[in-house]
C-alpha positions in Angstrom: 57.0 33.2 89.7 56.5 35.3 92.8 57.2 33.9 96.2 54.2 32.7 98.2 53.3 34.0 101.7 54.0 31.2 104.3 54.6 29.0 101.3 50.9 28.8 100.6 49.2 32.0 99.7 49.6 34.0 96.5 49.8 37.8 96.9 50.0 38.7 93.2 46.2 38.7 92.5 45.1 40.6 95.5 42.6 43.4 94.8 42.7 46.5 96.9 39.5 48.6 96.4 40.5 51.5 98.6 43.0 53.5 96.5 44.2 55.6 99.4 45.3 52.5 101.4 46.8 50.7 98.4 50.0 52.8 98.4 50.6 51.9 102.1 49.8 48.2 101.9 53.0 46.3 101.2 52.5 42.6 100.5 56.2 41.8 100.4 56.7 38.1 101.4 60.5 38.1 101.7 60.9 40.0 104.9 58.6 39.2 107.8 61.1 40.2 110.4 63.2 43.4 109.7 64.6 43.7 113.2 63.3 47.2 113.7 65.3 48.9 110.9 62.5 51.3 110.4 62.5 52.4 114.0 63.8 56.0 114.0 62.9 57.0 110.4 59.9 59.0 109.6 57.2 57.2 107.6 59.5 54.2 107.2 57.0 51.8 108.6 55.0 52.3 105.4 57.5 50.1 103.7 57.1 47.2 106.1 55.2 44.1 105.1 51.6 44.1 106.1 52.1 40.7 107.9 55.0 42.1 109.9 52.9 45.1 110.9 50.1 42.8 111.9 52.6 40.8 114.0 53.9 44.0 115.6 50.4 44.9 116.6 49.8 41.5 118.1 52.8 42.1 120.4 51.3 45.2 122.0 49.8 43.6 125.1 51.4 41.9 128.2 50.9 38.3 127.2 52.5 38.5 123.7 55.1 41.3 124.2 58.4 40.7 122.5 57.5 37.3 121.0 57.5 38.0 117.3 58.0 34.4 116.2 55.0 33.5 118.3 52.9 36.3 116.7 53.9 35.2 113.2 53.0 31.6 114.0 49.6 32.8 115.3 49.0 34.7 112.1 50.0 31.6 110.1 47.5 29.4 112.0 44.7 32.0 111.8 45.3 32.2 108.0 44.8 28.5 107.8 41.5 28.8 109.8 40.4 31.6 107.5 41.1 29.6 104.4 39.2 26.6 105.8 36.1 28.7 106.7 35.9 31.0 103.7 37.5 29.0 100.9 39.2 32.2 99.8 42.7 33.6 99.9 43.2 34.8 103.6 45.4 37.7 102.4 42.4 39.0 100.4 40.2 38.6 103.4 42.7 40.6 105.6 42.8 43.4 103.0 39.0 43.5 103.0 38.9 43.6 106.8 41.4 46.5 106.8 39.3 48.4 104.3 36.2 47.9 106.4 37.9 48.7 109.7 39.8 51.9 108.7 38.0 55.1 109.8 37.7 57.8 107.2 37.4 60.7 109.7 38.0 61.3 113.4 38.1 64.2 115.8 40.8 66.5 117.1 40.6 69.2 119.8 40.9 72.8 119.0 41.5 75.4 121.7 39.2 78.3 121.0 38.8 81.3 123.4 39.7 79.3 126.5 37.8 76.0 125.8 38.6 72.9 123.9 36.2 72.3 121.0 36.1 68.9 119.1 36.5 69.3 115.3 36.0 66.6 112.7 39.1 66.0 110.4 39.9 63.5 107.7 42.2 60.7 108.7 45.6 60.3 107.0 45.8 57.0 105.1 48.8 55.7 107.0 46.9 56.5 110.3 43.8 54.8 108.9 45.9 51.6 108.3 47.5 51.8 111.7 44.1 52.2 113.5 42.6 49.3 111.5 45.4 46.9 112.3 45.5 48.0 115.9 41.8 47.5 116.4 41.8 44.1 114.7 44.5 42.9 117.0 43.0 44.5 120.1 39.7 42.8 119.3 41.3 39.4 118.9 43.4 39.7 122.1 40.4 40.9 124.2 38.3 38.0 123.0 40.9 35.4 124.3 40.4 36.4 128.0 38.1 34.0 129.8 37.6 32.0 126.6 38.5 28.5 125.5 39.4 29.7 122.0 43.1 30.1 121.1 44.5 33.5 120.0 44.7 32.2 116.4 41.0 31.3 116.4 40.0 34.7 117.8 42.2 36.5 115.3 40.6 34.5 112.5 37.1 35.4 113.8 38.0 39.0 114.1 39.4 39.2 110.6 36.4 37.3 109.1 33.9 39.5 110.9 35.7 42.7 109.9 35.9 41.5 106.3 32.1 41.0 106.3 31.6 44.5 107.8 29.9 42.8 110.8 29.2 45.1 113.7 30.1 42.2 116.1 33.8 42.8 115.1 35.6 45.0 117.6 37.5 46.9 114.8 34.3 47.7 112.8 32.4 48.8 115.9 35.3 51.1 116.9 35.4 52.5 113.4 31.6 53.2 113.6 32.1 54.8 117.0 34.9 57.1 115.8 33.0 58.2 112.7 29.8 58.8 114.7 31.7 61.1 117.1 33.3 62.9 114.1 29.8 63.3 112.6 28.5 65.0 115.7 31.6 67.3 115.9 31.0 68.8 112.4 
Protein backbone atom coordinates (compact mmCIF):
# COMPACT_ATOMS: atom_id res chain seq x y z
CA UNK A 1 0.00 0.00 0.00
CA UNK A 2 1.28 3.44 -0.92
CA UNK A 3 1.94 6.12 1.63
CA UNK A 4 -0.76 8.78 2.03
CA UNK A 5 -0.11 12.50 1.69
CA UNK A 6 -0.43 14.16 5.13
CA UNK A 7 -1.69 10.76 6.34
CA UNK A 8 -5.08 11.35 4.67
CA UNK A 9 -4.98 11.75 0.90
CA UNK A 10 -4.37 9.00 -1.62
CA UNK A 11 -2.14 9.99 -4.55
CA UNK A 12 -2.32 6.70 -6.45
CA UNK A 13 -5.60 7.29 -8.33
CA UNK A 14 -4.90 10.86 -9.45
CA UNK A 15 -5.79 11.55 -13.08
CA UNK A 16 -3.63 14.04 -14.99
CA UNK A 17 -5.34 15.01 -18.25
CA UNK A 18 -2.55 17.23 -19.60
CA UNK A 19 0.04 14.76 -20.85
CA UNK A 20 2.73 17.43 -21.14
CA UNK A 21 2.47 18.33 -17.46
CA UNK A 22 2.23 14.71 -16.31
CA UNK A 23 5.96 14.07 -16.68
CA UNK A 24 6.81 17.02 -14.41
CA UNK A 25 4.16 16.49 -11.73
CA UNK A 26 5.76 14.41 -8.99
CA UNK A 27 3.32 13.21 -6.34
CA UNK A 28 5.96 11.71 -4.03
CA UNK A 29 4.70 11.85 -0.45
CA UNK A 30 7.88 10.78 1.33
CA UNK A 31 9.94 13.94 0.92
CA UNK A 32 8.21 17.24 1.51
CA UNK A 33 11.38 18.98 2.66
CA UNK A 34 14.53 18.19 0.65
CA UNK A 35 16.61 21.04 2.14
CA UNK A 36 17.50 22.53 -1.25
CA UNK A 37 19.41 19.58 -2.65
CA UNK A 38 18.13 20.51 -6.10
CA UNK A 39 19.47 24.04 -5.87
CA UNK A 40 22.34 24.21 -8.34
CA UNK A 41 21.42 21.38 -10.69
CA UNK A 42 19.73 22.08 -13.98
CA UNK A 43 16.13 20.77 -14.25
CA UNK A 44 16.48 19.06 -10.85
CA UNK A 45 13.43 20.83 -9.47
CA UNK A 46 11.31 18.69 -11.80
CA UNK A 47 11.99 15.79 -9.44
CA UNK A 48 10.67 17.70 -6.41
CA UNK A 49 7.32 16.80 -4.93
CA UNK A 50 4.45 18.99 -6.13
CA UNK A 51 3.54 19.84 -2.53
CA UNK A 52 7.09 20.97 -1.78
CA UNK A 53 7.10 23.15 -4.89
CA UNK A 54 3.79 24.66 -3.79
CA UNK A 55 5.28 25.34 -0.34
CA UNK A 56 8.38 26.91 -1.92
CA UNK A 57 6.15 29.23 -3.93
CA UNK A 58 4.20 30.15 -0.80
CA UNK A 59 7.47 31.39 0.72
CA UNK A 60 8.13 33.97 -2.02
CA UNK A 61 6.77 37.05 -0.25
CA UNK A 62 7.87 39.00 2.78
CA UNK A 63 5.42 37.59 5.32
CA UNK A 64 6.10 33.92 4.65
CA UNK A 65 9.77 33.96 3.61
CA UNK A 66 11.85 31.11 5.00
CA UNK A 67 9.10 29.48 7.02
CA UNK A 68 8.70 26.17 5.19
CA UNK A 69 7.00 24.32 8.03
CA UNK A 70 4.47 27.15 8.24
CA UNK A 71 3.90 26.91 4.47
CA UNK A 72 3.40 23.13 4.62
CA UNK A 73 0.95 23.51 7.52
CA UNK A 74 -0.92 26.13 5.51
CA UNK A 75 -1.19 23.71 2.59
CA UNK A 76 -2.37 20.95 4.94
CA UNK A 77 -5.13 23.20 6.36
CA UNK A 78 -6.17 24.37 2.91
CA UNK A 79 -6.42 20.74 1.73
CA UNK A 80 -8.78 20.05 4.66
CA UNK A 81 -10.90 23.06 3.63
CA UNK A 82 -10.93 21.89 -0.01
CA UNK A 83 -12.01 18.40 1.04
CA UNK A 84 -14.86 19.80 3.16
CA UNK A 85 -16.13 22.07 0.37
CA UNK A 86 -15.79 19.80 -2.65
CA UNK A 87 -16.03 16.30 -1.11
CA UNK A 88 -13.21 15.26 -3.48
CA UNK A 89 -9.53 14.45 -3.13
CA UNK A 90 -7.78 17.84 -2.74
CA UNK A 91 -4.72 16.59 -4.64
CA UNK A 92 -6.95 15.96 -7.67
CA UNK A 93 -8.42 19.46 -7.28
CA UNK A 94 -4.88 20.92 -7.16
CA UNK A 95 -3.91 19.02 -10.34
CA UNK A 96 -7.02 20.33 -12.11
CA UNK A 97 -6.21 23.87 -10.91
CA UNK A 98 -2.67 23.60 -12.28
CA UNK A 99 -3.95 22.31 -15.61
CA UNK A 100 -6.36 25.24 -15.88
CA UNK A 101 -3.81 27.86 -14.75
CA UNK A 102 -0.87 26.82 -16.93
CA UNK A 103 -0.48 29.07 -20.00
CA UNK A 104 0.12 27.29 -23.28
CA UNK A 105 1.86 30.17 -25.05
CA UNK A 106 3.45 33.47 -24.13
CA UNK A 107 5.48 36.22 -25.75
CA UNK A 108 9.17 36.92 -26.09
CA UNK A 109 10.98 39.95 -27.47
CA UNK A 110 12.87 39.75 -30.74
CA UNK A 111 15.32 42.46 -31.77
CA UNK A 112 14.68 43.16 -35.46
CA UNK A 113 16.32 46.06 -37.31
CA UNK A 114 16.76 48.23 -34.24
CA UNK A 115 13.42 47.67 -32.52
CA UNK A 116 12.00 45.05 -30.17
CA UNK A 117 9.09 43.08 -31.62
CA UNK A 118 6.91 40.78 -29.48
CA UNK A 119 6.67 37.23 -30.83
CA UNK A 120 4.32 34.47 -29.61
CA UNK A 121 6.08 31.26 -28.54
CA UNK A 122 4.92 27.98 -27.02
CA UNK A 123 5.69 27.62 -23.31
CA UNK A 124 7.89 24.79 -22.08
CA UNK A 125 6.05 22.37 -19.84
CA UNK A 126 8.27 22.92 -16.81
CA UNK A 127 7.77 26.67 -17.20
CA UNK A 128 4.01 26.18 -17.53
CA UNK A 129 3.98 24.30 -14.22
CA UNK A 130 6.16 26.96 -12.56
CA UNK A 131 3.93 29.80 -13.75
CA UNK A 132 0.75 28.01 -12.63
CA UNK A 133 2.09 27.31 -9.14
CA UNK A 134 3.50 30.82 -8.82
CA UNK A 135 0.22 32.47 -9.83
CA UNK A 136 -1.88 30.26 -7.55
CA UNK A 137 0.31 31.26 -4.60
CA UNK A 138 0.47 34.94 -5.61
CA UNK A 139 -3.32 35.04 -5.86
CA UNK A 140 -3.78 33.45 -2.44
CA UNK A 141 -1.25 35.73 -0.74
CA UNK A 142 -2.62 38.88 -2.37
CA UNK A 143 -6.15 38.03 -1.17
CA UNK A 144 -5.01 37.88 2.47
CA UNK A 145 -4.19 41.58 2.64
CA UNK A 146 -6.93 43.65 4.29
CA UNK A 147 -9.03 40.51 4.67
CA UNK A 148 -10.26 38.55 7.67
CA UNK A 149 -9.66 35.21 5.95
CA UNK A 150 -6.57 33.21 6.84
CA UNK A 151 -3.93 32.29 4.28
CA UNK A 152 -5.14 28.68 4.23
CA UNK A 153 -8.71 29.77 3.42
CA UNK A 154 -7.46 32.07 0.67
CA UNK A 155 -5.27 29.31 -0.78
CA UNK A 156 -8.20 26.89 -0.73
CA UNK A 157 -10.41 29.49 -2.48
CA UNK A 158 -7.76 30.12 -5.13
CA UNK A 159 -7.25 26.42 -5.82
CA UNK A 160 -11.00 25.72 -6.02
CA UNK A 161 -11.62 28.69 -8.34
CA UNK A 162 -8.70 27.69 -10.56
CA UNK A 163 -9.91 24.08 -10.66
CA UNK A 164 -13.34 25.29 -11.81
CA UNK A 165 -11.65 27.48 -14.47
CA UNK A 166 -13.30 30.50 -12.88
CA UNK A 167 -12.08 33.90 -14.12
CA UNK A 168 -12.24 35.26 -10.54
CA UNK A 169 -9.14 33.17 -9.83
CA UNK A 170 -5.93 35.20 -10.06
CA UNK A 171 -4.06 32.33 -11.73
CA UNK A 172 -6.69 31.75 -14.42
CA UNK A 173 -7.03 35.47 -15.13
CA UNK A 174 -3.24 35.80 -15.51
CA UNK A 175 -3.22 32.79 -17.85
CA UNK A 176 -5.95 34.36 -19.99
CA UNK A 177 -4.04 37.66 -20.04
CA UNK A 178 -0.76 35.99 -21.08
CA UNK A 179 -2.49 34.00 -23.83
CA UNK A 180 -4.40 37.07 -25.05
CA UNK A 181 -1.14 39.03 -25.38
CA UNK A 182 0.45 36.09 -27.20
CA UNK A 183 -2.55 35.92 -29.53
CA UNK A 184 -2.11 39.56 -30.48
CA UNK A 185 1.64 39.07 -31.05
CA UNK A 186 1.20 36.37 -33.68
